[in-house]
Z-matrix of the N, CA and C atoms (Angstrom, degrees):
N
C 1 1.448
C 2 1.548 1 108.71
N 3 1.304 2 114.07 1 149.53
C 4 1.472 3 121.49 2 176.26
C 5 1.506 4 107.24 3 -103.13
N 6 1.346 5 118.56 4 116.64
C 7 1.437 6 123.46 5 -168.88
C 8 1.530 7 110.62 6 -125.06
N 9 1.317 8 116.05 7 126.33
C 10 1.482 9 121.39 8 172.75
C 11 1.514 10 106.46 9 -96.53
N 12 1.332 11 116.68 10 131.47
C 13 1.461 12 124.89 11 172.79
C 14 1.510 13 107.84 12 -109.63
N 15 1.346 14 117.03 13 124.80
C 16 1.462 15 119.98 14 -172.89
C 17 1.524 16 111.81 15 -133.09
N 18 1.331 17 114.92 16 152.03
C 19 1.470 18 123.80 17 176.99
C 20 1.536 19 107.09 18 -118.05
N 21 1.351 20 116.90 19 93.45
C 22 1.473 21 118.54 20 179.71
C 23 1.515 22 112.13 21 -77.87
N 24 1.310 23 114.64 22 153.28
C 25 1.455 24 121.05 23 174.07
C 26 1.523 25 113.89 24 79.74
N 27 1.319 26 114.70 25 -158.28
C 28 1.462 27 120.45 26 -172.34
C 29 1.533 28 113.83 27 -93.74
N 30 1.304 29 116.78 28 3.82
C 31 1.466 30 122.18 29 179.90
C 32 1.532 31 109.29 30 -59.33
N 33 1.327 32 117.09 31 122.47
C 34 1.436 33 120.46 32 -177.70
C 35 1.497 34 115.59 33 -103.23
N 36 1.322 35 117.69 34 11.94
C 37 1.455 36 123.16 35 -177.74
C 38 1.527 37 109.18 36 -103.30
N 39 1.324 38 116.93 37 111.73
C 40 1.450 39 118.90 38 -173.94
C 41 1.522 40 114.83 39 -122.19
N 42 1.320 41 118.38 40 6.51
C 43 1.447 42 118.54 41 -178.78
C 44 1.533 43 112.69 42 -57.26
N 45 1.341 44 117.29 43 -45.15
C 46 1.458 45 121.24 44 178.65
C 47 1.502 46 112.45 45 -60.57
N 48 1.331 47 117.95 46 -43.73
C 49 1.460 48 121.50 47 179.81
C 50 1.528 49 109.95 48 -62.16
N 51 1.319 50 117.66 49 -38.21
C 52 1.450 51 120.20 50 179.56
C 53 1.508 52 111.81 51 -70.51
N 54 1.333 53 117.03 52 -36.46
C 55 1.470 54 120.11 53 176.83
C 56 1.525 55 109.73 54 -64.94
N 57 1.323 56 117.21 55 -43.40
C 58 1.469 57 121.15 56 178.91
C 59 1.539 58 109.55 57 -63.73
N 60 1.298 59 117.56 58 -44.99
C 61 1.492 60 120.62 59 178.31
C 62 1.503 61 110.76 60 -56.52
N 63 1.311 62 117.37 61 -47.10
C 64 1.463 63 120.85 62 -178.41
C 65 1.528 64 110.50 63 -66.16
N 66 1.328 65 118.16 64 -41.87
C 67 1.477 66 120.57 65 -179.54
C 68 1.532 67 110.55 66 -63.51
N 69 1.304 68 116.85 67 -42.98
C 70 1.471 69 118.94 68 179.71
C 71 1.514 70 111.23 69 -67.61
N 72 1.326 71 116.54 70 -36.65
C 73 1.481 72 120.23 71 174.95
C 74 1.517 73 110.14 72 -63.22
N 75 1.325 74 116.28 73 -45.84
C 76 1.470 75 119.93 74 179.97
C 77 1.522 76 110.07 75 -66.35
N 78 1.336 77 117.26 76 -21.88
C 79 1.476 78 121.32 77 178.65
C 80 1.526 79 111.48 78 -83.18
N 81 1.329 80 117.93 79 4.16
C 82 1.447 81 121.43 80 174.21
C 83 1.517 82 115.74 81 100.52
N 84 1.316 83 117.41 82 10.31
C 85 1.474 84 120.37 83 -177.87
C 86 1.520 85 109.45 84 -105.34
N 87 1.335 86 114.68 85 157.26
C 88 1.460 87 120.91 86 175.64
C 89 1.532 88 106.98 87 -89.85
N 90 1.345 89 116.84 88 125.60
C 91 1.456 90 120.69 89 -173.06
C 92 1.519 91 108.71 90 -124.94
N 93 1.346 92 115.43 91 134.25
C 94 1.443 93 122.84 92 175.33
C 95 1.528 94 106.86 93 -118.84
N 96 1.332 95 117.43 94 121.76
C 97 1.463 96 122.04 95 179.50
C 98 1.513 97 108.36 96 -102.47
N 99 1.341 98 116.96 97 127.21
C 100 1.459 99 121.36 98 -174.60
C 101 1.514 100 114.97 99 -80.06
N 102 1.318 101 116.61 100 -20.12
C 103 1.465 102 119.37 101 -172.52
C 104 1.510 103 111.38 102 91.25
N 105 1.299 104 116.03 103 -177.34
C 106 1.489 105 123.25 104 -174.64
C 107 1.522 106 113.55 105 -80.43
N 108 1.333 107 112.27 106 158.26
C 109 1.467 108 122.69 107 166.12
C 110 1.521 109 114.24 108 55.49
N 111 1.323 110 115.72 109 53.56
C 112 1.465 111 120.26 110 179.92
C 113 1.522 112 109.32 111 -98.03
N 114 1.291 113 116.26 112 145.83
C 115 1.464 114 122.24 113 175.69
C 116 1.544 115 107.35 114 -80.28
N 117 1.326 116 116.50 115 157.87
C 118 1.457 117 117.96 116 173.41
C 119 1.552 118 112.51 117 -53.64
N 120 1.306 119 116.77 118 -40.53
C 121 1.451 120 120.32 119 -179.91
C 122 1.531 121 112.12 120 -63.71
N 123 1.347 122 116.81 121 -40.39
C 124 1.455 123 119.14 122 178.44
C 125 1.506 124 111.83 123 -66.43
N 126 1.325 125 115.76 124 -36.77
C 127 1.468 126 119.63 125 -179.51
C 128 1.530 127 110.62 126 -66.52
N 129 1.333 128 115.70 127 -44.75
C 130 1.454 129 119.57 128 179.84
C 131 1.538 130 110.89 129 -65.75
N 132 1.314 131 117.46 130 -37.21
C 133 1.482 132 121.20 131 176.38
C 134 1.535 133 109.47 132 -61.86
N 135 1.329 134 117.57 133 -39.98
C 136 1.464 135 120.41 134 179.09
C 137 1.519 136 109.40 135 -64.90
N 138 1.328 137 117.58 136 -43.15
C 139 1.486 138 120.55 137 178.27
C 140 1.525 139 109.33 138 -58.38
N 141 1.319 140 116.86 139 -45.70
C 142 1.464 141 120.80 140 178.23
C 143 1.525 142 112.05 141 -62.52
N 144 1.327 143 116.21 142 -50.66
C 145 1.456 144 121.19 143 -176.24
C 146 1.534 145 111.76 144 -62.09
N 147 1.331 146 116.74 145 -35.72
C 148 1.470 147 121.48 146 -176.67
C 149 1.515 148 112.86 147 -92.17
N 150 1.352 149 116.79 148 -1.92
C 151 1.476 150 121.19 149 -179.15
C 152 1.531 151 110.24 150 51.48
N 153 1.341 152 115.12 151 51.05
C 154 1.461 153 119.92 152 -173.62
C 155 1.523 154 111.82 153 -78.14
N 156 1.330 155 114.84 154 150.19
C 157 1.470 156 122.68 155 174.33
C 158 1.530 157 110.96 156 -89.10
N 159 1.350 158 115.43 157 -30.44
C 160 1.443 159 120.87 158 -176.15
C 161 1.517 160 110.60 159 -139.15
N 162 1.336 161 113.56 160 156.55
C 163 1.455 162 120.74 161 176.03
C 164 1.505 163 109.68 162 -134.38
N 165 1.329 164 116.07 163 122.78
C 166 1.469 165 122.14 164 175.47
C 167 1.503 166 110.34 165 -104.60
N 168 1.318 167 117.43 166 127.03
C 169 1.460 168 122.40 167 -178.16
C 170 1.520 169 108.44 168 -112.15
N 171 1.302 170 117.29 169 138.09
C 172 1.475 171 122.64 170 179.97
C 173 1.535 172 109.94 171 -123.49
N 174 1.338 173 114.44 172 129.64
C 175 1.453 174 117.96 173 179.82
C 176 1.540 175 109.66 174 -143.14
N 177 1.321 176 113.97 175 128.14
C 178 1.468 177 120.16 176 174.33
C 179 1.530 178 109.85 177 -118.48
N 180 1.318 179 118.41 178 0.04
C 181 1.456 180 122.50 179 -171.87
C 182 1.505 181 115.21 180 -93.64
N 183 1.329 182 117.96 181 -8.89
C 184 1.443 183 119.60 182 -178.14
C 185 1.526 184 113.21 183 91.81
N 186 1.308 185 118.05 184 -1.04
C 187 1.478 186 121.85 185 -178.02
C 188 1.517 187 112.08 186 -88.63
N 189 1.312 188 119.14 187 3.89
C 190 1.446 189 123.18 188 -177.41
C 191 1.524 190 113.27 189 -57.08
N 192 1.311 191 117.17 190 -36.16
C 193 1.475 192 121.31 191 -176.53
C 194 1.520 193 112.30 192 -62.89
N 195 1.316 194 116.81 193 -27.79
C 196 1.478 195 121.70 194 176.55
C 197 1.534 196 111.43 195 -95.68
N 198 1.327 197 115.12 196 -49.73
C 199 1.474 198 120.58 197 -170.35
C 200 1.543 199 113.12 198 -69.39
N 201 1.312 200 117.82 199 -43.91
C 202 1.468 201 119.88 200 -177.05
C 203 1.524 202 110.96 201 -62.94
N 204 1.344 203 120.36 202 -50.91
C 205 1.454 204 119.37 203 178.64
C 206 1.551 205 113.14 204 -63.66
N 207 1.329 206 116.03 205 -32.73
C 208 1.485 207 118.89 206 178.42
C 209 1.543 208 109.71 207 -64.75
N 210 1.323 209 117.16 208 -42.68
C 211 1.445 210 120.88 209 179.19
C 212 1.533 211 109.75 210 -65.18
N 213 1.325 212 117.60 211 -41.87
C 214 1.467 213 120.71 212 177.71
C 215 1.533 214 110.73 213 -59.61
N 216 1.326 215 116.54 214 -43.02
C 217 1.455 216 120.44 215 -179.69
C 218 1.530 217 110.79 216 -65.38
N 219 1.316 218 117.22 217 -43.68
C 220 1.467 219 119.74 218 177.98
C 221 1.531 220 112.40 219 -63.19
N 222 1.326 221 117.28 220 -37.73
C 223 1.465 222 120.45 221 177.17
C 224 1.556 223 109.34 222 -59.44
N 225 1.323 224 115.85 223 -45.08
C 226 1.469 225 119.40 224 -179.57
C 227 1.531 226 110.65 225 -64.00
N 228 1.339 227 116.26 226 -42.99
C 229 1.466 228 120.77 227 179.28
C 230 1.531 229 112.48 228 -61.70
N 231 1.307 230 115.80 229 -32.84
C 232 1.478 231 120.43 230 -178.67
C 233 1.522 232 113.54 231 -87.94
N 234 1.317 233 117.41 232 6.78
C 235 1.458 234 120.66 233 178.94
C 236 1.513 235 114.13 234 80.01
N 237 1.321 236 116.39 235 22.40
C 238 1.482 237 120.92 236 -178.05
C 239 1.527 238 110.02 237 -109.28
N 240 1.322 239 117.91 238 36.73
C 241 1.433 240 122.14 239 -179.47
C 242 1.503 241 114.10 240 -66.01
N 243 1.332 242 116.78 241 -13.79
C 244 1.478 243 120.20 242 178.48
C 245 1.521 244 113.18 243 -87.60
N 246 1.325 245 118.78 244 -2.30
C 247 1.436 246 123.13 245 178.57
C 248 1.533 247 108.98 246 -79.43
N 249 1.339 248 116.45 247 128.58
C 250 1.446 249 121.12 248 179.47
C 251 1.524 250 107.74 249 -88.12
N 252 1.341 251 116.05 250 129.21
C 253 1.456 252 121.85 251 -177.16
C 254 1.517 253 110.55 252 -112.56
N 255 1.324 254 115.48 253 135.41
C 256 1.463 255 120.85 254 173.90
C 257 1.525 256 108.76 255 -134.21
N 258 1.322 257 115.96 256 159.18
C 259 1.433 258 120.85 257 -177.25
C 260 1.516 259 112.57 258 -131.57
N 261 1.315 260 113.96 259 165.17
C 262 1.432 261 120.41 260 178.14
C 263 1.502 262 111.36 261 -158.86
N 264 1.326 263 114.24 262 165.51
C 265 1.464 264 118.98 263 -179.87
C 266 1.522 265 110.37 264 124.35
N 267 1.307 266 115.20 265 -153.98
C 268 1.466 267 121.58 266 177.43
C 269 1.526 268 108.18 267 -90.07
N 270 1.312 269 115.33 268 94.20
C 271 1.463 270 120.70 269 -177.48
C 272 1.530 271 108.60 270 -128.23
N 273 1.318 272 116.21 271 107.96
C 274 1.454 273 119.32 272 -177.69
C 275 1.525 274 113.80 273 -57.86
N 276 1.327 275 117.02 274 145.02
C 277 1.431 276 121.64 275 179.60
C 278 1.529 277 112.13 276 -54.65
N 279 1.329 278 116.18 277 -37.71
C 280 1.485 279 119.68 278 179.57
C 281 1.516 280 113.96 279 -62.26
N 282 1.329 281 118.67 280 -22.86
C 283 1.454 282 121.48 281 -178.91
C 284 1.523 283 113.22 282 -88.97
N 285 1.311 284 116.99 283 -12.09
C 286 1.477 285 119.69 284 -168.42
C 287 1.512 286 113.43 285 -69.68
N 288 1.322 287 120.88 286 -38.42
C 289 1.460 288 121.58 287 -176.63
C 290 1.512 289 110.87 288 -62.09
N 291 1.321 290 117.89 289 -36.91
C 292 1.476 291 120.76 290 177.71
C 293 1.525 292 110.37 291 -67.52
N 294 1.300 293 117.31 292 -37.25
C 295 1.465 294 120.06 293 178.39
C 296 1.518 295 111.79 294 -68.97
N 297 1.334 296 116.67 295 -37.49
C 298 1.463 297 120.01 296 174.89
C 299 1.539 298 110.44 297 -64.17
N 300 1.316 299 117.44 298 -39.48
C 301 1.482 300 120.02 299 177.84
C 302 1.540 301 110.81 300 -63.79
N 303 1.310 302 117.13 301 -30.79
C 304 1.485 303 121.68 302 178.47
C 305 1.526 304 112.06 303 -72.16
N 306 1.351 305 116.63 304 -18.69
C 307 1.458 306 119.91 305 178.44
C 308 1.511 307 114.98 306 120.63
N 309 1.349 308 117.51 307 1.09
C 310 1.454 309 120.39 308 175.68
C 311 1.524 310 107.65 309 -67.77
N 312 1.345 311 117.05 310 136.27
C 313 1.473 312 120.06 311 -174.73
C 314 1.521 313 113.12 312 -103.98
N 315 1.340 314 117.41 313 -12.82
C 316 1.464 315 120.65 314 175.95
C 317 1.512 316 108.92 315 -159.40
N 318 1.340 317 115.38 316 149.15
C 319 1.450 318 122.44 317 175.97
C 320 1.519 319 107.59 318 -131.42
N 321 1.323 320 116.44 319 123.35
C 322 1.450 321 122.19 320 -178.18
C 323 1.524 322 109.25 321 -113.83
N 324 1.302 323 116.17 322 124.58
C 325 1.459 324 120.44 323 179.99
C 326 1.512 325 113.15 324 -96.96
N 327 1.309 326 115.86 325 -177.05
C 328 1.466 327 120.21 326 178.08
C 329 1.523 328 110.52 327 -58.30
N 330 1.305 329 115.35 328 141.15
C 331 1.462 330 121.20 329 178.26
C 332 1.513 331 114.59 330 86.82
N 333 1.322 332 117.36 331 -1.98
C 334 1.467 333 119.62 332 176.55
C 335 1.503 334 110.28 333 -60.68
N 336 1.309 335 116.10 334 134.52
C 337 1.467 336 121.11 335 176.83
C 338 1.526 337 108.92 336 -73.20
N 339 1.305 338 116.80 337 139.39
C 340 1.475 339 121.46 338 -179.38
C 341 1.529 340 110.48 339 -60.46
N 342 1.304 341 117.23 340 -33.60
C 343 1.457 342 120.28 341 179.12
C 344 1.522 343 111.08 342 -60.65
N 345 1.348 344 117.27 343 -34.51
C 346 1.481 345 119.62 344 177.61
C 347 1.511 346 110.63 345 -63.04
N 348 1.316 347 117.71 346 -40.85
C 349 1.487 348 119.78 347 177.65
C 350 1.511 349 111.01 348 -65.75
N 351 1.295 350 117.77 349 -41.17
C 352 1.455 351 121.93 350 177.82
C 353 1.529 352 108.23 351 -62.67
N 354 1.322 353 118.03 352 -44.82
C 355 1.462 354 121.33 353 177.53
C 356 1.521 355 111.48 354 -58.22
N 357 1.352 356 116.33 355 -41.33
C 358 1.455 357 121.16 356 178.08
C 359 1.508 358 110.65 357 -60.28
N 360 1.352 359 117.48 358 -49.41
C 361 1.474 360 120.67 359 -179.36
C 362 1.502 361 110.19 360 -60.71
N 363 1.320 362 117.71 361 -42.32
C 364 1.449 363 120.32 362 179.65
C 365 1.536 364 111.75 363 -65.88
N 366 1.322 365 116.88 364 -36.07
C 367 1.472 366 119.87 365 176.25
C 368 1.541 367 110.92 366 -66.10
N 369 1.320 368 117.18 367 -40.55
C 370 1.460 369 121.02 368 175.85
C 371 1.524 370 109.61 369 -58.48
N 372 1.339 371 116.08 370 -48.56
C 373 1.484 372 119.80 371 179.62
C 374 1.512 373 110.14 372 -58.95
N 375 1.316 374 118.15 373 -45.75
C 376 1.466 375 121.05 374 179.01
C 377 1.514 376 111.98 375 -59.79
N 378 1.315 377 116.87 376 -42.03
C 379 1.459 378 120.76 377 -179.21
C 380 1.541 379 110.13 378 -64.99
N 381 1.316 380 116.52 379 -41.88
C 382 1.446 381 120.25 380 179.14
C 383 1.534 382 109.54 381 -64.65
N 384 1.322 383 116.98 382 -43.17
C 385 1.471 384 122.66 383 -178.48
C 386 1.537 385 112.23 384 -59.36
N 387 1.343 386 117.33 385 -30.38
C 388 1.457 387 120.08 386 -178.37
C 389 1.534 388 112.02 387 -101.83
N 390 1.315 389 116.96 388 13.03
C 391 1.456 390 120.34 389 175.48
C 392 1.512 391 115.27 390 80.64
N 393 1.324 392 117.83 391 26.52
C 394 1.459 393 121.56 392 175.78
C 395 1.518 394 107.83 393 -113.15
N 396 1.330 395 117.66 394 81.56
C 397 1.464 396 121.62 395 -173.47
C 398 1.537 397 111.42 396 -65.05
N 399 1.306 398 113.96 397 143.03
C 400 1.468 399 120.65 398 -179.52
C 401 1.550 400 111.21 399 -131.70
N 402 1.315 401 116.01 400 28.53
C 403 1.452 402 120.23 401 178.12
C 404 1.525 403 112.02 402 -70.83
N 405 1.308 404 114.26 403 164.56
C 406 1.458 405 122.42 404 -176.58
C 407 1.538 406 112.73 405 -59.32
N 408 1.296 407 116.43 406 -28.88
C 409 1.472 408 120.08 407 -177.84
C 410 1.509 409 114.61 408 -111.05
N 411 1.329 410 116.64 409 12.83
C 412 1.470 411 119.67 410 -173.75
C 413 1.508 412 113.47 411 -99.55
N 414 1.319 413 117.42 412 10.12
C 415 1.460 414 120.09 413 176.87
C 416 1.511 415 112.28 414 69.58
N 417 1.316 416 113.67 415 -161.81
C 418 1.457 417 120.04 416 -179.49
C 419 1.511 418 110.67 417 83.09
N 420 1.329 419 113.73 418 163.86
C 421 1.461 420 117.43 419 -177.19
C 422 1.516 421 112.46 420 -116.92
N 423 1.323 422 116.52 421 15.44
C 424 1.475 423 118.56 422 -179.62
C 425 1.528 424 109.52 423 -76.42
N 426 1.305 425 114.98 424 134.57
C 427 1.461 426 122.05 425 168.27
C 428 1.519 427 107.75 426 -149.43
N 429 1.314 428 114.96 427 157.28
C 430 1.469 429 122.03 428 -178.86
C 431 1.511 430 110.02 429 -74.83
N 432 1.302 431 116.06 430 129.01
C 433 1.482 432 118.36 431 176.04
C 434 1.510 433 110.72 432 -137.33
């Protein structure tokens, strides 16, 4: 899978995003890391330019409730509804249902084992391979739990 890992907003903490990028790369996937402080528009442009299958978003700043749904909406507007989006960082349980409704397919919090993320990516690939799309704009109620 071709995966973009992005840090939207003003959050300047990227150690976790870099660890995730490395783990997914070591798991056999192609990973593109955008760097810090990207706008939703810059992130979506990177997804388009890189022809990504998946987008991982990382937020520790509390802006996830605005930024993640905004990125999901922009992906749909740009014709990238087939891109599977997942998130990670400090995301309260109470905020998760709204993010799932926006199209996020998984949320990984602190302490998540890297193997769980690799298993998620592999499950997404398997679902796509058998015709069960899980992109941000493809509807359905499946999410990783």
